[in-house]
N, C-alpha and C positions, 0 to 999 in steps of 0.2 A: 707539358701541354696536353690538354684533353682534345679529342677530335670527335666529330659526329658526322653523319650523313646529312647532306643538304636536302631536306625534305625526303621524298621517296626516291631520289636519285642515288646512284652508287658513289657519287663524288664526296670525298671526305674533306671537311673544312675544320680548322681550328675553332675552339669554342669562343675565341675572341677574333674579331676582324679589325685590322687597322684601317681606319678611315683616313684617306689621303687628302681630304679637303683642306686640312690645316697647312698643307705644304704647297707652295705655289709662288704667287707674287703679291707684294704688299700694295700694288696699285689696284688690286681687286678688293682686298680687305686689309685693314691696318694690322690685324693680329696674325696674319699669315707668315709662316716661316719659309725662307728661300731654300734652295737645294742643299747648300752647305749645312745649314742649320737642321735640315731634315735628316741628314745622314745618320746621326746617332740613334734616331727613333726607328728607322728602318732596320738598322743593324741590330738593335736590341730586340725588335720584333722577330727577326729571322733567328737570332740566337735562342730566343725563348720558344721557338717552334711554331710561331704564327705562320701560317701558309696562305692566309686569306687577306687580300688587299682590295679595298674598294675606293674607286675614284669616279669622276664624271667629266664629260667634256666641258661642262660649264664652270667647273671649279677653276678659278683664276683664268678663265677663258682658254683652257687647254694646257696651261702651264703645269697643273697638277698631274695630268697624264704624262707629260714629258718627264717630270721628276720621278714619277713612279717607274717608268721604263728605264730611265737613266740609272737610278739607284739599284734596281734589281740586277741590272747588267754590271754595275760597279762592284757589287758584292759577289759576282760570279754565280748567281742563282741559275740553276737549270730551269728552263721554261716549264717543263712538265712537273716541276716540284712545287709550283705555286698556283694558287687560284686567284686570277685577276678579274675583277669586275669593274665595268664602267657603265655609264648611263647616257641616254639621249633624250632630249626634249627641250632643254633650256635655250634661250636666245644667245647666240654667240657673236652676232654682229648686227648691223643695221639692215642687212639684206632681208627682204620679206620672207624668203624661203629658208633662212638660216635658223630655224626654230621648229618646234612641234614634232609631230609624228607622221608626217606625210611619207609616202614611199620615197619621194625625191630626197627629203631631208635625211631619212634613215640611211639610205644608200650612200649619200655623201658623208654623213656623220661617222658611220662605222669605218670607212676608209680613212678618214682624217684622224679618228681616234687611234687606229692601228699604226698610222705613221708616227703619231706623237709617242705612243707607247713603244715603238720599235718592235712590234710583235706581229705575227702572222694571224693570230686569233686572240680573242678574249674568252675566258671560261664562262663568264656570265655577263650577258648584255641586257641591261634593264631600261625600261621606260621610266623616266624620272617622275613624271606625273601624267595625268589623263589629258588628252588633247580633245577639247570639245569641238574643234573645227575640222577634224579629220575622221571619216568613218572608221570604226574600229576594225572592220574587215580589211581595209587597206593597210592599216598598221600591222595587223597580225600576219597578213600574207607577206609583207616586206620583211618582217622579223623571221618568218619561216625561211625565206630565201637567203637571209643572212646566215642562218644556221646551215642550210643546205650547201651554201658556198664555202663552208668551212671557216667562216670568219668569227663564229661564236659557237661554243659547245652547248650552252643552255641560254634560255632567256628568263628574265624575271621582271617584276613590276615594283613600283614604289607607291607611296601614299595615294590612296583613292578610296572610293566607297566600295563596299562589298559587292553591290549589284554590278558595278562597272567591271570589277575583276572577274566576276563569274560570267558576264556577258562576253568578255574577251576570251575566256576559256571555252565557252560554248561555241563561239564562232570558229575557233581553231579546231575543236573536236569535230564539228560538222564538216569541215573541209579537209580533215586529215593533216592539218598543219601543226607545227611545234607549239606546245603549250607552255605557259609559265611554270617554273619549278620553285620560284621563291617570291616572297613578299618582303620588301624593305619598308616597314611601316614605322610610324611615330608611336613609341611605347616606352613608358617609364613610370615610376612611382607617382608622379603628379599628373600624368596623362595616360589614363587607362581606358579611354573610350573604345579602343580597338577590341576590348574584351566582349563588346556587345555583338558585333557581327563579323568583323574580319578575322579575328583569331579563331573563333569556332569554325568558320568556313575553311580556313587553312588547315586546321587540325583534321577536319573531315576529309579534305581533298589531298592530304599528304604534302602540303606546300611548306617549304622551309621558311622559317621566320628569322629575319636578320635585322632587327629594329635599329633605327637611327635614334640618336640622342638618348641612349639608355641612362645617362646620368644627367639629363636635362640641361645640357650646355653649361655645366658648371653651377647650376642652380643650388645644389646641395652644399656648396661652399659658402653660401650666404645664410644668414640667420634672421634677416628681416628685410623689408623693402629699403631701408636706409643702410643696409650692410655694405661692407667693402665690395667695390666692383672692380673686376679685372679690366684690362684694356679691351678684351673681347666683349665683355658685357656692356661697356660704355659705347662701343661702336657697332654692336650687333643689334640692329633694329628689329630683327625677327624675334629676339629673346623675349622682350616684354609682351609681344603678341601671344607668346606661348605660355610663359610662366611668370605671373606677377599677382595672382589672386591671393587674398588673405588665407583661404583654406589650403592653398598650396604650401604656405609657410607652416601651417599646422602639421602637414605631412613631413616637411623638412625637419621640424623640431623633433618629431618622433624618431626620425632617422638618426638625428644627432644623439638622442638619448641612448638608443641601442648601440650606436658607434662608441659612445663613451663607456658603456658597460663592457664592450668587447675590446677596447683599446685600439680601435681603427678609426678611419674617417667616415663621415656620413656619405660621401660619394662612393666609398667602397661598399657600404651597406646598400645603397641604391642599386649599384651594379650587381651585387650578390642577390638582391631580390629578383632582378630580371633573370639572372642565371638560374635561379631556383625553379623557374617555370619550365617543366619538361618539354613544352612545345617550342621553346626558343632554341634555335640552332646556334647562332653566333651574333651577339650584340656588336654593333660597330662603334668602336671607341676612337675618339680623336684625342691627340695629346700634343701639347706645345711645351711641356715641362717634363723632364726625365722622371722626377719623383712621382708625377701623376701617372705616367706609364707604369712605373714599378708598382704603384698602388692598385692599378687596374689588374695587373697580373696577379697580385696577391689576393684580389677579390675572388679569384677562381677557387681558392681554398676555403673561403668562408661559407660554411653550411648553416643557413638560418634554420631555426626550429620553427615548427608550426605556430607556436605561440608568438614568436617574434614576427613572423609573416602577418599574422592576424593584427598585431599591434601596428605594424607599418601600414596596413590597409585600412585601418579603422576610420581615419578622418577624411578619406577621399570623397570628393563631391563631383557630381557630373559636370562635364565641360562641353562647350560647343565643339564641333569638329574642327581640329586645328592641324595644319600642316599639309592639307590636301592640295593646296595651290601655291 
């Protein structure tokens, strides 16, 4: 396994992060795997040297956090040997305050997350999205207090606009509060809008980039709009909001061409492309099939040439902002 610092922090993370959204309860999403089915994936990740696990309170409404904590304990992992990340923002119940980034919700949410994880702290506590109904100063002060209380070691953010991210950083800097060290943004071969503002900002500020959906939710396994769909694609309403444009399939076809030349899968080529970017710390991979996990691990060894990268990027067309809400 390869390791890198998360941004300009001293914390080392594996070059791949195992996303735990896939593991939880089928009552939340049909394609989710339960705890027993999740065991071999976590075991394989640990055996492969992955030390970075990402979940969120909203994944299976808390069940993913429970499984993350249970399985790390089940395999006898020492707490200090793993980097555990979770998130706050999503709606967890019908209660009016059980959502968002208010001080009330953040303080309640971190305690509930730690109970589900069976941990005293998380290494990275992230805001899952921007909260337009809460002043950012309130949010950042609350996150600072979470860190000062020892309940989180670092804080991070997820998909938002660059001006929002910088506003949050500025508020914290002006007040001497903890600042974000990472950005978990939407970034892959068929969605590269982050290259306009957010990625240059993060490079300039030394922010660790840990993109979600680096293989576009299984998009590269398809070859046309009428291609075979997995159970997840059939039930993941978010998928077609993100990837279903004609020019997206041109990019996918080029990935398939290069994959055929190399004797690998197009999904591996897509992941290798993300890993080829020196500013990316650790793409977050999700896996519901062991062979897909093995393929993601093998992608770490695929070194694309400059010519191959240019070919992969040739057909990209601008997209509207996707994934910020």
